[in-house]
C-alpha positions in Angstrom: 0.1 -25.0 -1.3 1.3 -21.7 -0.1 0.3 -19.2 -2.9 -3.4 -19.1 -2.1 -2.8 -18.2 1.5 -0.1 -15.7 0.5 -2.4 -14.0 -2.0 -5.2 -13.9 0.5 -3.0 -12.2 3.1 -1.7 -9.7 0.6 -5.2 -8.7 -0.6 -6.6 -8.4 2.9 -3.7 -6.2 3.8 -3.8 -3.9 0.8 -7.5 -3.6 -0.1 -9.2 -1.2 2.3 -12.7 -2.6 1.9 -11.5 -6.1 2.7 -9.8 -5.0 5.9 -13.2 -4.3 7.4 -15.0 -7.2 5.8 -12.5 -10.1 5.2 -15.3 -12.6 4.9 -16.4 -11.0 1.6 -13.3 -12.6 -0.1 -13.7 -16.2 -1.1 -10.9 -18.3 -2.6 -11.3 -21.5 -4.6 -8.8 -23.8 -6.3 -10.1 -25.3 -9.6 -8.5 -27.6 -12.2 -5.7 -28.7 -10.0 -2.9 -30.9 -11.4 0.3 -32.4 -10.0 3.2 -32.7 -12.4 6.2 -34.9 -11.5 9.0 -35.9 -13.9 9.9 -39.1 -12.2 13.4 -37.8 -11.6 15.7 -39.1 -8.8 13.6 -37.1 -6.3 9.9 -36.9 -5.9 9.9 -33.1 -6.5 6.8 -31.9 -8.3 4.7 -28.9 -9.3 1.2 -27.9 -8.4 -0.7 -26.3 -11.3 -4.2 -24.8 -10.6 -6.6 -22.1 -11.4 -7.1 -19.8 -8.4 -10.5 -18.1 -8.3 -11.0 -15.1 -6.0 -14.5 -13.8 -5.5 -15.2 -10.5 -3.8 -18.8 -10.3 -2.8 -20.8 -7.1 -2.5 -17.6 -5.1 -3.5 -18.2 -1.4 -3.6 -14.7 -0.2 -4.4 -13.1 0.6 -7.7 -11.7 -2.4 -9.6 -8.3 -0.7 -9.8 -8.1 -1.1 -6.0 -8.1 -4.8 -6.5 -6.1 -5.1 -9.7 -3.0 -3.0 -8.6 -2.3 -5.1 -5.4 -3.0 -8.3 -7.5 -0.5 -7.2 -10.1 2.1 -6.4 -7.4 1.7 -9.8 -5.9 1.9 -11.5 -9.3 5.1 -9.6 -10.2 6.8 -11.4 -7.3 4.9 -14.7 -7.1 4.0 -15.6 -10.7 5.9 -13.1 -12.9 5.5 -15.0 -16.1 1.8 -14.0 -16.2 3.1 -10.4 -16.7 6.3 -10.9 -18.6 5.3 -13.6 -21.1 3.1 -12.2 -23.9 1.3 -15.5 -24.5 0.6 -16.1 -20.9 -0.4 -12.6 -20.1 -3.0 -12.6 -23.0 -4.8 -15.5 -21.3 -3.6 -15.2 -17.7 -5.8 -12.9 -15.7 -9.5 -13.3 -16.3 -12.4 -11.6 -14.5 -16.1 -11.3 -14.4 -18.4 -9.0 -12.5 -22.1 -9.4 -11.6 -23.5 -6.0 -11.1 -25.7 -6.1 -8.0 -26.8 -2.4 -8.0 -25.4 1.0 -8.9 -22.7 0.7 -6.2 -21.8 -3.0 -5.7 -20.6 -6.0 -7.7 -19.6 -9.5 -7.1 -16.2 -9.6 -8.7 -14.6 -12.9 -9.7 -10.9 -13.1 -10.8 -9.2 -16.3 -12.2 -5.5 -16.8 -12.2 -3.5 -19.8 -13.5 -0.9 -20.5 -10.9 1.9 -22.9 -10.4 3.9 -23.8 -7.2 7.1 -25.8 -7.1 7.6 -28.4 -4.4 11.2 -29.6 -3.8 11.5 -33.0 -2.1 14.9 -34.0 -0.8 16.7 -35.4 2.2 18.4 -33.8 5.2 21.7 -34.9 6.7 19.9 -37.6 8.7 18.2 -39.1 5.7 14.8 -37.7 6.6 12.6 -36.5 3.7 12.3 -32.8 3.4 9.6 -30.8 1.6 10.2 -27.2 0.6 8.2 -24.7 -1.4 10.8 -22.3 -2.8 9.8 -18.8 -3.9 9.7 -17.9 -7.5 13.0 -16.9 -9.2 13.3 -13.1 -9.1 14.7 -11.1 -11.9 18.0 -9.4 -11.2 20.1 -7.8 -13.8 23.0 -10.2 -14.3 25.5 -7.3 -14.7 24.8 -5.7 -11.4 26.0 -6.9 -8.0 22.9 -6.8 -5.7 25.2 -6.0 -2.7 26.7 -2.9 -4.4 26.4 0.4 -2.5 27.4 3.7 -3.9 30.7 5.1 -2.6 31.9 1.9 -1.1 35.0 1.6 -3.3 36.2 5.2 -2.5 36.7 6.0 -6.1 35.5 8.8 -8.3 33.7 6.3 -10.5 32.0 3.2 -9.1 32.0 1.5 -12.5 35.0 -0.8 -12.8 35.8 -3.2 -15.7 36.4 -6.8 -14.6 40.0 -8.0 -14.5 41.2 -4.4 -14.5 40.7 -4.0 -18.3 
C-alpha cells in the first residue's frame, strides 16, 4: 500500500510542528479488506481505515486539517466530493492533555487500487495507479493562451 506512506510524507512536509518532531505522528491501518472481482486478472483493491495520531500536539487543528484536505483532494477525492462519503469520511478525536497540548486522532476510510497484469515477456506486473483526477472534459489540458495566433482562442469543433 502506498497511500499511508504518501500521506505521512505529505504531513511531515507541511505541518511545521511535525518537521521538528516526526516521531509524534503515528499511523495505523485498521479494518483492512481486499476486494477482488475474480476477473481475468488478479487486480484488486485495498480498503482500510487509516488512523493518524499526533501526540502532544500544540498547534492549531487547522494546521493539520488543511494539508490533510489538500492530500485527500488528490488521493481520495470522493471523501470531499461525495456528500454521503464526506458526511461519514473524516473523523477525529482529541484528548486534551493540558491547556496547550492534545493527542489528536484522525480516521480516514481509504481505498487503493492494485492493477495486476503481464509485461511483454509474460512476467506478472503489479502497479498502484494514482486516483483519477478531475479535468473539465471540454478543456484541452495542453491548451496555452495565444498559441493559435487568433484574436479569440475559443474555436468551435469542425469549424461550425
